FIKOLZA-1660 file (N, C-alpha, C; in steps of 0.1 Angstrom, whole numbers, plus 5000, padded with zeros to 4 digits):
% residues 209
   i   px   py   pz ch aa at
   1 5010 4990 5002  A  M  N
   1 5002 5000 5001  A  M CA
   1 5005 5013 5001  A  M  C
   2 5006 5024 4992  A  L  N
   2 5013 5030 4990  A  L CA
   2 5007 5049 4992  A  L  C
   3 5014 5055 4998  A  Y  N
   3 5004 5069 5002  A  Y CA
   3 5008 5082 4997  A  Y  C
   4 5001 5087 4985  A  V  N
   4 5008 5100 4981  A  V CA
   4 5001 5110 4985  A  V  C
   5 5006 5122 4992  A  R  N
   5 5003 5133 4996  A  R CA
   5 5000 5140 4982  A  R  C
   6 4988 5145 4977  A  C  N
   6 4987 5153 4968  A  C CA
   6 4980 5168 4977  A  C  C
   7 4986 5181 4971  A  D  N
   7 4984 5193 4977  A  D CA
   7 4977 5201 4966  A  D  C
   8 4974 5196 4953  A  R  N
   8 4968 5205 4940  A  R CA
   8 4954 5195 4936  A  R  C
   9 4946 5205 4922  A  P  N
   9 4937 5195 4922  A  P CA
   9 4938 5181 4914  A  P  C
  10 4932 5174 4915  A  L  N
  10 4941 5164 4905  A  L CA
  10 4945 5163 4890  A  L  C
  11 4937 5173 4887  A  V  N
  11 4941 5175 4873  A  V CA
  11 4959 5183 4873  A  V  C
  12 4963 5187 4883  A  A  N
  12 4974 5188 4881  A  A CA
  12 4983 5181 4887  A  A  C
  13 4979 5171 4895  A  E  N
  13 4984 5160 4896  A  E CA
  13 4992 5148 4890  A  E  C
  14 4980 5147 4879  A  V  N
  14 4976 5132 4877  A  V CA
  14 4987 5130 4865  A  V  C
  15 4999 5140 4858  A  D  N
  15 5009 5132 4854  A  D CA
  15 5020 5126 4865  A  D  C
  16 5020 5131 4878  A  R  N
  16 5028 5123 4889  A  R CA
  16 5021 5109 4893  A  R  C
  17 5008 5114 4890  A  L  N
  17 5003 5100 4897  A  L CA
  17 5004 5086 4888  A  L  C
  18 5005 5092 4873  A  R  N
  18 5006 5086 4860  A  R CA
  18 5019 5076 4865  A  R  C
  19 5031 5086 4867  A  R  N
  19 5045 5080 4866  A  R CA
  19 5048 5065 4881  A  R  C
  20 5033 5070 4893  A  L  N
  20 5042 5062 4906  A  L CA
  20 5026 5049 4898  A  L  C
  21 5020 5050 4893  A  V  N
  21 5011 5040 4888  A  V CA
  21 5017 5032 4881  A  V  C
  22 5024 5032 4871  A  S  N
  22 5033 5028 4860  A  S CA
  22 5051 5021 4866  A  S  C
  23 5050 5028 4878  A  G  N
  23 5066 5024 4883  A  G CA
  23 5065 5016 4895  A  G  C
  24 5051 5021 4902  A  Q  N
  24 5050 5008 4914  A  Q CA
  24 5041 4997 4911  A  Q  C
  25 5037 5000 4898  A  A  N
  25 5029 4983 4895  A  A CA
  25 5014 4987 4902  A  A  C
  26 5011 4997 4904  A  L  N
  26 4995 4998 4912  A  L CA
  26 4985 4995 4901  A  L  C
  27 4977 4986 4907  A  D  N
  27 4960 4987 4900  A  D CA
  27 4951 4992 4905  A  D  C
  28 4951 4997 4918  A  Y  N
  28 4939 5003 4925  A  Y CA
  28 4942 5014 4932  A  Y  C
  29 4932 5029 4932  A  I  N
  29 4939 5037 4938  A  I CA
  29 4923 5045 4947  A  I  C
  30 4928 5051 4957  A  V  N
  30 4914 5054 4967  A  V CA
  30 4917 5071 4966  A  V  C
  31 4907 5074 4964  A  F  N
  31 4913 5096 4966  A  F CA
  31 4900 5099 4975  A  F  C
  32 4911 5106 4988  A  D  N
  32 4901 5110 4998  A  D CA
  32 4902 5124 4997  A  D  C
  33 4896 5133 4999  A  S  N
  33 4880 5132 4989  A  S CA
  33 4880 5141 4981  A  S  C
  34 4873 5138 4971  A  V  N
  34 4868 5144 4957  A  V CA
  34 4869 5158 4957  A  V  C
  35 4866 5169 4972  A  A  N
  35 4862 5175 4971  A  A CA
  35 4877 5183 4971  A  A  C
  36 4884 5179 4975  A  F  N
  36 4898 5184 4974  A  F CA
  36 4908 5176 4961  A  F  C
  37 4902 5169 4955  A  A  N
  37 4906 5169 4944  A  A CA
  37 4900 5178 4929  A  A  C
  38 4891 5185 4936  A  C  N
  38 4883 5193 4924  A  C CA
  38 4894 5203 4921  A  C  C
  39 4891 5211 4909  A  D  N
  39 4900 5223 4902  A  D CA
  39 4887 5232 4904  A  D  C
  40 4876 5231 4912  A  G  N
  40 4866 5241 4908  A  G CA
  40 4854 5235 4917  A  G  C
  41 4845 5243 4923  A  P  N
  41 4834 5240 4934  A  P CA
  41 4828 5228 4930  A  P  C
  42 4827 5217 4942  A  P  N
  42 4822 5207 4936  A  P CA
  42 4812 5203 4930  A  P  C
  43 4800 5219 4929  A  E  N
  43 4786 5217 4926  A  E CA
  43 4788 5217 4909  A  E  C
  44 4799 5219 4907  A  S  N
  44 4799 5222 4890  A  S CA
  44 4803 5216 4881  A  S  C
  45 4796 5207 4872  A  A  N
  45 4795 5201 4867  A  A CA
  45 4809 5197 4857  A  A  C
  46 4814 5208 4855  A  E  N
  46 4826 5208 4849  A  E CA
  46 4841 5202 4856  A  E  C
  47 4842 5208 4879  A  A  N
  47 4849 5202 4879  A  A CA
  47 4846 5184 4881  A  A  C
  48 4834 5181 4882  A  A  N
  48 4829 5166 4883  A  A CA
  48 4839 5164 4870  A  A  C
  49 4835 5165 4859  A  A  N
  49 4838 5159 4842  A  A CA
  49 4855 5160 4841  A  A  C
  50 4861 5171 4847  A  N  N
  50 4875 5170 4850  A  N CA
  50 4878 5162 4859  A  N  C
  51 4874 5156 4866  A  Y  N
  51 4876 5150 4880  A  Y CA
  51 4880 5137 4874  A  Y  C
  52 4869 5132 4867  A  F  N
  52 4865 5118 4859  A  F CA
  52 4872 5117 4847  A  F  C
  53 4883 5125 4838  A  R  N
  53 4885 5126 4828  A  R CA
  53 4904 5122 4833  A  R  C
  54 4904 5130 4843  A  A  N
  54 4914 5127 4850  A  A CA
  54 4922 5117 4858  A  A  C
  55 4911 5107 4863  A  V  N
  55 4908 5098 4870  A  V CA
  55 4913 5085 4858  A  V  C
  56 4904 5084 4845  A  R  N
  56 4903 5074 4837  A  R CA
  56 4915 5075 4830  A  R  C
  57 4923 5088 4829  A  S  N
  57 4935 5087 4822  A  S CA
  57 4943 5076 4829  A  S  C
  58 4940 5073 4845  A  L  N
  58 4952 5065 4844  A  L CA
  58 4957 5052 4844  A  L  C
  59 4940 5046 4839  A  G  N
  59 4941 5034 4836  A  G CA
  59 4940 5022 4845  A  G  C
  60 4936 5025 4853  A  L  N
  60 4933 5019 4865  A  L CA
  60 4915 5018 4873  A  L  C
  61 4916 5005 4885  A  G  N
  61 4907 5012 4891  A  G CA
  61 4906 5021 4899  A  G  C
  62 4891 5025 4905  A  S  N
  62 4894 5040 4920  A  S CA
  62 4884 5040 4927  A  S  C
  63 4882 5046 4937  A  M  N
  63 4874 5043 4949  A  M CA
  63 4875 5055 4954  A  M  C
  64 4866 5068 4950  A  P  N
  64 4865 5080 4952  A  P CA
  64 4853 5083 4965  A  P  C
  65 4858 5090 4971  A  I  N
  65 4853 5094 4987  A  I CA
  65 4843 5104 4989  A  I  C
  66 4833 5107 4986  A  A  N
  66 4826 5125 4988  A  A CA
  66 4818 5122 4998  A  A  C
  67 4819 5137 5000  A  H  N
  67 4802 5139 5014  A  H CA
  67 4789 5139 5007  A  H  C
  68 4783 5134 5017  A  V  N
  68 4767 5142 5011  A  V CA
  68 4763 5152 5015  A  V  C
  69 4758 5158 5010  A  S  N
  69 4746 5172 5021  A  S CA
  69 4737 5166 5029  A  S  C
  70 4732 5179 5034  A  K  N
  70 4726 5172 5052  A  K CA
  70 4708 5177 5046  A  K  C
  71 4705 5176 5032  A  S  N
  71 4693 5180 5028  A  S CA
  71 4684 5159 5030  A  S  C
  72 4673 5164 5033  A  E  N
  72 4662 5153 5035  A  E CA
  72 4670 5138 5027  A  E  C
  73 4672 5136 5018  A  N  N
  73 4676 5133 5002  A  N CA
  73 4693 5131 5003  A  N  C
  74 4700 5136 5016  A  G  N
  74 4714 5136 5013  A  G CA
  74 4719 5127 5007  A  G  C
  75 4714 5112 5016  A  D  N
  75 4725 5099 5014  A  D CA
  75 4721 5093 5000  A  D  C
  76 4716 5096 4992  A  Q  N
  76 4713 5094 4978  A  Q CA
  76 4726 5095 4969  A  Q  C
  77 4727 5105 4972  A  K  N
  77 4739 5110 4960  A  K CA
  77 4751 5115 4961  A  K  C
  78 4760 5118 4958  A  P  N
  78 4771 5124 4962  A  P CA
  78 4769 5140 4965  A  P  C
  79 4774 5148 4976  A  F  N
  79 4773 5161 4972  A  F CA
  79 4781 5167 4964  A  F  C
  80 4775 5178 4958  A  G  N
  80 4776 5187 4943  A  G CA
  80 4774 5185 4930  A  G  C
  81 4777 5186 4917  A  S  N
  81 4768 5183 4910  A  S CA
  81 4768 5169 4909  A  S  C
  82 4755 5169 4896  A  A  N
  82 4744 5157 4899  A  A CA
  82 4756 5145 4888  A  A  C
  83 4763 5150 4884  A  F  N
  83 4775 5143 4875  A  F CA
  83 4786 5135 4883  A  F  C
  84 4788 5138 4896  A  W  N
  84 4793 5129 4904  A  W CA
  84 4787 5115 4907  A  W  C
  85 4775 5113 4905  A  H  N
  85 4764 5101 4906  A  H CA
  85 4765 5096 4892  A  H  C
  86 4763 5105 4885  A  S  N
  86 4759 5100 4869  A  S CA
  86 4777 5091 4865  A  S  C
  87 4784 5099 4865  A  G  N
  87 4799 5096 4856  A  G CA
  87 4808 5082 4867  A  G  C
  88 4796 5080 4879  A  A  N
  88 4807 5073 4885  A  A CA
  88 4797 5059 4885  A  A  C
  89 4803 5041 4880  A  R  N
  89 4800 5035 4874  A  R CA
  89 4790 5029 4886  A  R  C
  90 4799 5031 4904  A  A  N
  90 4784 5022 4912  A  A CA
  90 4789 5035 4926  A  A  C
  91 4780 5037 4933  A  T  N
  91 4781 5042 4941  A  T CA
  91 4774 5041 4957  A  T  C
  92 4783 5042 4963  A  W  N
  92 4777 5036 4980  A  W CA
  92 4773 5041 4989  A  W  C
  93 4767 5038 4998  A  F  N
  93 4765 5052 5011  A  F CA
  93 4770 5046 5020  A  F  C
  94 4779 5050 5029  A  V  N
  94 4787 5044 5037  A  V CA
  94 4778 5054 5055  A  V  C
  95 4773 5046 5062  A  S  N
  95 4766 5048 5075  A  S CA
  95 4770 5048 5088  A  S  C
  96 4778 5052 5098  A  K  N
  96 4779 5050 5107  A  K CA
  96 4772 5046 5121  A  K  C
  97 4769 5035 5127  A  S  N
  97 4761 5038 5138  A  S CA
  97 4764 5042 5149  A  S  C
  98 4756 5048 5159  A  A  N
  98 4754 5057 5169  A  A CA
  98 4754 5045 5183  A  A  C
  99 4752 5035 5179  A  D  N
  99 4753 5024 5192  A  D CA
  99 4766 5019 5193  A  D  C
 100 4769 5017 5194  A  D  N
 100 4784 5012 5195  A  D CA
 100 4790 5021 5205  A  D  C
 101 4787 5007 5219  A  A  N
 101 4792 5014 5233  A  A CA
 101 4810 5013 5232  A  A  C
 102 4818 5005 5228  A  D  N
 102 4831 5005 5227  A  D CA
 102 4838 5008 5220  A  D  C
 103 4843 5021 5227  A  A  N
 103 4858 5032 5218  A  A CA
 103 4862 5025 5207  A  A  C
 104 4866 5010 5211  A  G  N
 104 4872 5006 5198  A  G CA
 104 4866 4999 5189  A  G  C
 105 4855 4998 5185  A  T  N
 105 4843 4990 5181  A  T CA
 105 4835 5002 5168  A  T  C
 106 4837 4999 5155  A  L  N
 106 4826 5009 5145  A  L CA
 106 4821 5003 5137  A  L  C
 107 4808 5005 5136  A  T  N
 107 4798 4992 5125  A  T CA
 107 4797 5006 5120  A  T  C
 108 4795 4999 5106  A  V  N
 108 4792 5006 5096  A  V CA
 108 4784 5001 5083  A  V  C
 109 4775 5004 5079  A  G  N
 109 4761 5001 5069  A  G CA
 109 4763 5004 5059  A  G  C
 110 4766 4998 5047  A  L  N
 110 4770 5002 5032  A  L CA
 110 4758 5000 5023  A  L  C
 111 4756 5005 5020  A  F  N
 111 4743 5004 5012  A  F CA
 111 4741 5012 4997  A  F  C
 112 4738 5003 4985  A  N  N
 112 4746 5002 4971  A  N CA
 112 4733 5016 4970  A  N  C
 113 4738 5024 4962  A  R  N
 113 4727 5035 4952  A  R CA
 113 4729 5037 4937  A  R  C
 114 4739 5027 4931  A  K  N
 114 4737 5027 4914  A  K CA
 114 4748 5017 4915  A  K  C
 115 4745 5011 4906  A  A  N
 115 4750 5003 4900  A  A CA
 115 4743 4995 4885  A  A  C
 116 4760 5004 4871  A  N  N
 116 4760 5001 4856  A  N CA
 116 4759 4988 4854  A  N  C
 117 4765 4981 4861  A  T  N
 117 4768 4963 4854  A  T CA
 117 4758 4957 4859  A  T  C
 118 4748 4957 4868  A  G  N
 118 4740 4947 4875  A  G CA
 118 4731 4953 4880  A  G  C
 119 4723 4944 4890  A  P  N
 119 4709 4951 4898  A  P CA
 119 4716 4955 4914  A  P  C
 120 4710 4963 4919  A  L  N
 120 4718 4969 4933  A  L CA
 120 4721 4955 4943  A  L  C
 121 4733 4960 4947  A  R  N
 121 4735 4951 4956  A  R CA
 121 4731 4949 4970  A  R  C
 122 4726 4936 4977  A  P  N
 122 4721 4942 4989  A  P CA
 122 4732 4949 5000  A  P  C
 123 4726 4957 5014  A  A  N
 123 4732 4966 5017  A  A CA
 123 4742 4947 5028  A  A  C
 124 4751 4961 5031  A  V  N
 124 4763 4949 5035  A  V CA
 124 4767 4959 5052  A  V  C
 125 4770 4951 5063  A  G  N
 125 4774 4958 5077  A  G CA
 125 4785 4950 5078  A  G  C
 126 4794 4958 5085  A  L  N
 126 4804 4957 5087  A  L CA
 126 4811 4959 5101  A  L  C
 127 4814 4955 5111  A  E  N
 127 4824 4957 5124  A  E CA
 127 4838 4955 5124  A  E  C
 128 4839 4969 5128  A  L  N
 128 4858 4972 5127  A  L CA
 128 4861 4974 5143  A  L  C
 129 4870 4966 5149  A  S  N
 129 4878 4967 5159  A  S CA
 129 4889 4970 5161  A  S  C
 130 4890 4978 5166  A  S  N
 130 4904 4980 5165  A  S CA
 130 4915 4981 5179  A  S  C
 131 4925 4975 5174  A  G  N
 131 4940 4969 5185  A  G CA
 131 4949 4980 5186  A  G  C
 132 4957 4972 5196  A  A  N
 132 4969 4978 5192  A  A CA
 132 4980 4982 5181  A  A  C
 133 4977 4967 5177  A  E  N
 133 4986 4963 5162  A  E CA
 133 4979 4961 5153  A  E  C
 134 4966 4960 5152  A  R  N
 134 4954 4955 5142  A  R CA
 134 4943 4958 5139  A  R  C
 135 4937 4961 5131  A  T  N
 135 4924 4957 5130  A  T CA
 135 4917 4950 5123  A  T  C
 136 4906 4942 5133  A  D  N
 136 4897 4931 5130  A  D CA
 136 4884 4935 5123  A  D  C
 137 4881 4929 5115  A  V  N
 137 4871 4936 5101  A  V CA
 137 4862 4923 5103  A  V  C
 138 4848 4922 5107  A  R  N
 138 4833 4907 5104  A  R CA
 138 4823 4916 5098  A  R  C
 139 4817 4904 5091  A  R  N
 139 4804 4913 5089  A  R CA
 139 4795 4909 5099  A  R  C
 140 4784 4919 5095  A  V  N
 140 4774 4919 5109  A  V CA
 140 4760 4916 5100  A  V  C
 141 4747 4914 5105  A  D  N
 141 4736 4917 5097  A  D CA
 141 4730 4927 5104  A  D  C
 142 4730 4937 5092  A  L  N
 142 4720 4949 5098  A  L CA
 142 4707 4948 5106  A  L  C
 143 4701 4941 5097  A  A  N
 143 4691 4937 5106  A  A CA
 143 4688 4939 5122  A  A  C
 144 4699 4936 5130  A  D  N
 144 4702 4932 5137  A  D CA
 144 4710 4948 5148  A  D  C
 145 4710 4957 5138  A  V  N
 145 4716 4969 5143  A  V CA
 145 4705 4981 5142  A  V  C
 146 4699 4989 5154  A  S  N
 146 4690 4991 5157  A  S CA
 146 4689 5005 5149  A  S  C
 147 4701 5014 5147  A  D  N
 147 4695 5030 5140  A  D CA
 147 4700 5022 5127  A  D  C
 148 4705 5014 5118  A  L  N
 148 4710 5014 5105  A  L CA
 148 4696 5001 5100  A  L  C
 149 4688 4990 5107  A  A  N
 149 4680 4980 5104  A  A CA
 149 4668 4991 5091  A  A  C
 150 4665 5006 5097  A  A  N
 150 4656 5010 5088  A  A CA
 150 4661 5018 5076  A  A  C
 151 4672 5011 5072  A  K  N
 151 4678 5020 5056  A  K CA
 151 4680 5005 5051  A  K  C
 152 4682 4996 5057  A  V  N
 152 4678 4978 5050  A  V CA
 152 4668 4978 5041  A  V  C
 153 4671 4969 5030  A  S  N
 153 4655 4968 5021  A  S CA
 153 4645 4958 5025  A  S  C
 154 4636 4958 5023  A  A  N
 154 4625 4953 5031  A  A CA
 154 4626 4936 5028  A  A  C
 155 4632 4931 5018  A  W  N
 155 4635 4919 5015  A  W CA
 155 4646 4914 5022  A  W  C
 156 4654 4922 5029  A  Q  N
 156 4669 4918 5035  A  Q CA
 156 4662 4921 5048  A  Q  C
 157 4654 4923 5052  A  R  N
 157 4651 4926 5069  A  R CA
 157 4641 4910 5067  A  R  C
 158 4629 4908 5059  A  I  N
 158 4626 4895 5061  A  I CA
 158 4635 4880 5060  A  I  C
 159 4647 4886 5055  A  K  N
 159 4656 4877 5052  A  K CA
 159 4658 4873 5062  A  K  C
 160 4664 4882 5079  A  S  N
 160 4669 4881 5086  A  S CA
 160 4663 4875 5095  A  S  C
 161 4647 4887 5096  A  A  N
 161 4639 4876 5109  A  A CA
 161 4632 4858 5102  A  A  C
 162 4636 4854 5091  A  L  N
 162 4630 4843 5088  A  L CA
 162 4647 4831 5092  A  L  C
 163 4657 4838 5097  A  R  N
 163 4667 4830 5096  A  R CA
 163 4669 4817 5107  A  R  C
 164 4660 4822 5118  A  H  N
 164 4658 4809 5126  A  H CA
 164 4643 4801 5121  A  H  C
 165 4635 4801 5113  A  G  N
 165 4625 4796 5105  A  G CA
 165 4614 4800 5107  A  G  C
 166 4603 4794 5100  A  P  N
 166 4591 4800 5096  A  P CA
 166 4584 4810 5105  A  P  C
 167 4577 4816 5098  A  M  N
 167 4569 4828 5107  A  M CA
 167 4552 4829 5100  A  M  C
 168 4547 4831 5103  A  T  N
 168 4533 4840 5102  A  T CA
 168 4538 4852 5090  A  T  C
 169 4527 4854 5085  A  L  N
 169 4528 4868 5078  A  L CA
 169 4527 4878 5095  A  L  C
 170 4518 4882 5096  A  D  N
 170 4515 4886 5106  A  D CA
 170 4528 4888 5120  A  D  C
 171 4530 4879 5121  A  A  N
 171 4544 4874 5135  A  A CA
 171 4552 4884 5120  A  A  C
 172 4553 4879 5112  A  L  N
 172 4564 4885 5101  A  L CA
 172 4564 4902 5102  A  L  C
 173 4556 4906 5097  A  A  N
 173 4551 4920 5099  A  A CA
 173 4554 4930 5107  A  A  C
 174 4551 4924 5120  A  G  N
 174 4556 4930 5132  A  G CA
 174 4570 4931 5138  A  G  C
 175 4577 4918 5132  A  E  N
 175 4593 4920 5132  A  E CA
 175 4599 4924 5125  A  E  C
 176 4598 4926 5115  A  V  N
 176 4605 4935 5104  A  V CA
 176 4599 4951 5104  A  V  C
 177 4588 4953 5114  A  E  N
 177 4580 4967 5114  A  E CA
 177 4578 4975 5102  A  E  C
 178 4571 4965 5092  A  G  N
 178 4564 4969 5080  A  G CA
 178 4550 4967 5082  A  G  C
 179 4543 4970 5072  A  K  N
 179 4532 4972 5068  A  K CA
 179 4530 4960 5061  A  K  C
 180 4520 4946 5068  A  R  N
 180 4517 4935 5062  A  R CA
 180 4512 4934 5046  A  R  C
 181 4508 4948 5042  A  A  N
 181 4507 4945 5025  A  A CA
 181 4516 4946 5020  A  A  C
 182 4528 4953 5028  A  T  N
 182 4538 4955 5021  A  T CA
 182 4552 4942 5020  A  T  C
 183 4547 4939 5036  A  V  N
 183 4555 4925 5036  A  V CA
 183 4552 4914 5027  A  V  C
 184 4537 4913 5022  A  A  N
 184 4533 4902 5012  A  A CA
 184 4534 4907 5000  A  A  C
 185 4537 4918 4997  A  R  N
 185 4541 4919 4978  A  R CA
 185 4555 4917 4978  A  R  C
 186 4562 4921 4991  A  T  N
 186 4580 4917 4989  A  T CA
 186 4584 4902 4990  A  T  C
 187 4572 4895 4992  A  I  N
 187 4577 4877 4998  A  I CA
 187 4573 4875 4983  A  I  C
 188 4557 4878 4977  A  R  N
 188 4553 4876 4959  A  R CA
 188 4563 4881 4951  A  R  C
 189 4571 4888 4950  A  R  N
 189 4580 4896 4938  A  R CA
 189 4594 4883 4942  A  R  C
 190 4598 4881 4954  A  S  N
 190 4613 4872 4954  A  S CA
 190 4613 4860 4955  A  S  C
 191 4621 4857 4951  A  K  N
 191 4622 4839 4952  A  K CA
 191 4629 4837 4959  A  K  C
 192 4633 4842 4968  A  Q  N
 192 4640 4839 4984  A  Q CA
 192 4631 4833 4994  A  Q  C
 193 4616 4833 4989  A  F  N
 193 4605 4833 5002  A  F CA
 193 4597 4824 4995  A  F  C
 194 4594 4816 5005  A  T  N
 194 4579 4808 4999  A  T CA
 194 4566 4801 5010  A  T  C
 195 4555 4803 5008  A  K  N
 195 4551 4798 5017  A  K CA
 195 4547 4782 5018  A  K  C
 196 4544 4780 5030  A  L  N
 196 4546 4762 5035  A  L CA
 196 4526 4758 5034  A  L  C
 197 4526 4747 5034  A  D  N
 197 4515 4741 5032  A  D CA
 197 4506 4745 5043  A  D  C
 198 4509 4750 5055  A  D  N
 198 4504 4756 5065  A  D CA
 198 4499 4776 5065  A  D  C
 199 4506 4780 5057  A  G  N
 199 4507 4790 5052  A  G CA
 199 4518 4802 5059  A  G  C
 200 4528 4791 5067  A  W  N
 200 4536 4801 5071  A  W CA
 200 4544 4803 5062  A  W  C
 201 4552 4816 5065  A  I  N
 201 4562 4822 5052  A  I CA
 201 4578 4814 5057  A  I  C
 202 4588 4809 5048  A  S  N
 202 4603 4800 5050  A  S CA
 202 4609 4815 5040  A  S  C
 203 4622 4807 5042  A  S  N
 203 4633 4814 5033  A  S CA
 203 4637 4802 5022  A  S  C
 204 4637 4802 5012  A  V  N
 204 4638 4793 5001  A  V CA
 204 4647 4781 5003  A  V  C
 205 4660 4789 5013  A  E  N
 205 4672 4781 5019  A  E CA
 205 4672 4779 5028  A  E  C
 206 4661 4782 5038  A  L  N
 206 4660 4771 5050  A  L CA
 206 4654 4763 5046  A  L  C
 207 4642 4764 5035  A  R  N
 207 4634 4752 5034  A  R CA
 207 4646 4743 5031  A  R  C
 208 4653 4743 5025  A  G  N
 208 4662 4733 5012  A  G CA
 208 4672 4729 5022  A  G  C
 209 4674 4733 5034  A  A  N
 209 4686 4731 5040  A  A CA
 209 4682 4715 5044  A  A  C
% end
């Protein structure tokens, strides 16, 4: 892993970065953050376009980190021009849980907002535990994280609720804190759930186990 400090906009640093990419045989790059990499205001379409052109000239994969606005739907797209969202092949919103009691533990949810090469990916939960010499990362079920569960899609909450066994539709709606009609519609539309002979709902994976 190589850290490179940049003091100028990306368009002014790209030649130096291109030499480093070639000389160090790098294959992936992370930019933190795009606001500091801009050659103009992040709200400018020109600044976003210049950034993406500079990145693509490097010829390798990249992950730019952007901030979000504080508006009601600010977690749907990066702050600034719509071209930040439009120009990216995929965007993910990362949200930190406020429920972590241990100062050395951080729980985050990753929510896919855009995917050019296929359907949106399911939300991912990660728990990061920092020690003196290492940081451990493990997957967690976001349905069990109280302040992030509401951001998880309905089918993921239903799947989590059924991991211990079949449930009635009413019990399932109560478990995921959703409307009965919404839960029933989600189940009908998904191939991951099935209705048993007694009317209870089961996960397809569980039924085949």
